[in-house]
C-alpha positions as CSV (number, residue, x, y, z in Angstrom):
1,M,0.8,4.7,-4.2
2,E,0.9,8.4,-3.1
3,L,4.2,9.3,-1.4
4,P,5.3,12.6,0.2
5,F,8.2,14.4,-1.5
6,E,10.5,13.8,1.5
7,L,10.7,10.3,2.7
8,S,12.3,9.2,6.0
9,P,15.1,6.7,6.0
10,A,12.9,4.1,7.7
11,R,10.2,4.5,5.0
12,V,12.7,4.3,2.2
13,A,14.2,1.1,3.7
14,E,10.7,-0.4,3.9
15,L,9.8,0.6,0.3
16,L,13.1,-0.6,-1.0
17,R,12.8,-4.0,0.8
18,E,9.3,-4.4,-0.8
19,G,10.6,-3.5,-4.3
20,Q,8.2,-0.5,-4.6
21,I,10.8,2.1,-5.4
22,Q,14.1,2.7,-7.2
23,L,16.8,4.3,-5.0
24,V,19.3,6.3,-7.0
25,D,22.5,7.4,-5.2
26,V,23.8,10.6,-6.9
27,R,27.0,11.0,-4.9
28,E,30.6,11.0,-6.1
29,D,32.5,7.7,-6.5
30,Y,34.6,8.1,-3.2
31,E,31.3,8.8,-1.3
32,R,29.7,5.7,-2.8
33,E,32.7,3.5,-2.1
34,A,32.8,4.6,1.6
35,G,29.3,3.4,2.2
36,H,26.0,3.0,0.4
37,V,22.5,1.5,0.7
38,A,22.2,-2.1,-0.5
39,G,20.0,-2.3,-3.6
40,S,20.6,1.3,-4.5
41,R,21.8,2.3,-8.0
42,W,24.7,4.6,-8.4
43,V,24.4,7.4,-11.0
44,P,26.7,10.4,-10.2
45,L,24.7,13.7,-10.4
46,A,26.9,14.8,-13.4
47,D,25.8,11.6,-15.3
48,L,22.1,11.7,-14.3
49,T,20.7,13.4,-17.4
50,A,22.3,10.9,-19.7
51,A,21.1,8.0,-17.5
52,A,17.5,9.3,-17.4
53,P,16.2,6.9,-20.1
54,T,17.4,4.0,-18.0
55,I,15.3,5.0,-15.0
56,D,11.8,3.5,-15.0
57,P,9.2,6.3,-15.2
58,S,6.4,3.9,-14.1
59,K,8.0,3.3,-10.6
60,P,8.6,5.9,-7.9
61,V,12.3,7.0,-7.8
62,V,14.0,8.2,-4.6
63,F,17.2,10.1,-4.9
64,V,19.9,10.2,-2.2
65,C,23.1,12.1,-1.6
66,R,25.0,13.0,1.6
67,V,22.5,15.4,3.3
68,G,19.8,16.0,0.7
69,G,20.9,19.0,-1.4
70,R,22.1,17.4,-4.6
71,S,19.4,14.8,-4.5
72,A,16.8,17.5,-4.1
73,M,18.0,19.0,-7.4
74,A,17.7,15.6,-9.1
75,D,14.2,15.2,-7.7
76,W,13.1,18.6,-9.0
77,S,14.4,17.9,-12.5
78,F,12.9,14.4,-12.6
79,A,9.5,15.6,-11.2
80,R,9.4,18.3,-13.9
81,A,10.0,15.6,-16.5
82,G,7.0,13.6,-15.3
83,Y,8.7,11.1,-12.9
84,D,7.2,10.2,-9.5
85,A,10.4,11.6,-7.8
86,H,11.2,11.8,-4.1
87,N,14.1,12.7,-1.8
88,L,15.6,10.7,1.1
89,D,15.2,13.2,3.9
90,G,18.5,14.0,5.5
91,G,20.4,11.9,3.0
92,M,23.0,9.3,3.9
93,V,23.9,11.1,7.1
94,R,20.3,10.6,8.4
95,W,20.2,7.0,7.0
96,A,23.4,6.1,9.1
97,E,22.1,8.0,12.2
98,S,18.9,6.0,12.0
99,G,21.0,2.8,12.4
100,L,20.2,1.4,9.0
101,A,22.7,-0.8,7.3
102,L,25.4,0.3,4.9
103,E,27.4,-1.7,2.4
104,P,30.2,-2.6,2.8
105,E,29.7,-4.0,6.3
106,D,32.1,-1.4,7.7
107,G,30.7,1.3,5.5
108,H,30.4,4.9,6.7
109,V,29.3,8.3,5.2
110,A,32.2,10.1,3.6
111,D,33.0,13.7,4.5
112,H,33.2,16.2,1.7
């Protein structure tokens, strides 16, 4: 499956529902607790290098942060290491603006 580098929230939701991607949330703990995508895996950006061996290189991985800056750094590093890495365009802010669900039910996107 050939995917563009930047993926829209709707496309990520679809791929995640179909089990075709890994979604890795690289935000800080308070951001994650405020609201996150169901089925995403949380690995803070600072811990990502150490967690790399636990991320399946045979399955596309999409990184997400608040607006896309931190996740783009993760994408770049993982792509250079041979992963099929992608970015959630607009991050959690765009996800929420698109009306897609967050966990917990009253979840929101935390401010910095």
